[in-house]
C-alpha atoms as one frame of an Amber mdcrd trajectory, in Angstrom:
protein
 -21.728   2.644  -0.101 -20.003   6.323  -0.756 -17.188   6.763   1.689 -16.365
   3.473   0.513 -15.805   3.720  -4.067 -14.213   7.534  -2.054 -11.774   4.805
  -0.701 -10.604   3.530  -3.459 -10.513   6.987  -5.598  -7.511   8.137  -3.152
  -6.022   5.075  -2.627  -5.740   5.201  -6.884  -4.877   8.513  -6.639  -1.965
   7.594  -3.849  -0.483   4.531  -5.530  -0.642   6.978  -8.733   1.743   9.877
  -6.967   3.099   7.438  -5.375   4.889   4.853  -7.722   5.706   8.673 -10.232
   7.757   9.525  -6.870   9.101   6.487  -6.466  10.286   6.573 -10.390  11.826
   9.847 -10.333  14.436  10.118  -6.708  16.647   7.509  -6.667  17.360   6.997
  -3.350  16.573   3.998  -1.918  16.027   5.704   1.704  13.693   8.185   0.094
  11.507   5.305  -1.887  11.151   3.656   1.913  10.299   7.364   3.305   7.933
   7.553   0.800   5.787   4.137   0.795   5.410   4.607   4.732   3.979   7.817
   3.817   1.771   7.018   1.621   0.637   3.623   4.044  -0.163   6.277   7.061
  -2.289   8.477   4.758  -4.393   5.564   3.674  -4.052   3.664   7.488  -4.763
   7.060   9.177  -8.210   7.369   6.286  -8.851   4.395   6.717  -9.556   4.339
  10.787 -11.142   7.828  10.493 -13.159   6.977   7.957 -14.273   4.024   7.795
 -13.933   2.693  10.988
């Protein structure tokens, strides 16, 4: 249960950082790259630590 709680905390932090980055940067391409990187990090954490 502790690992799930830490995973949710990590997701929230990633989302907050992602939103801040997207708001500060105006380029559409950079927004797409940021979203892809955040999703990739979340997927790696999920498959490495929760499976």
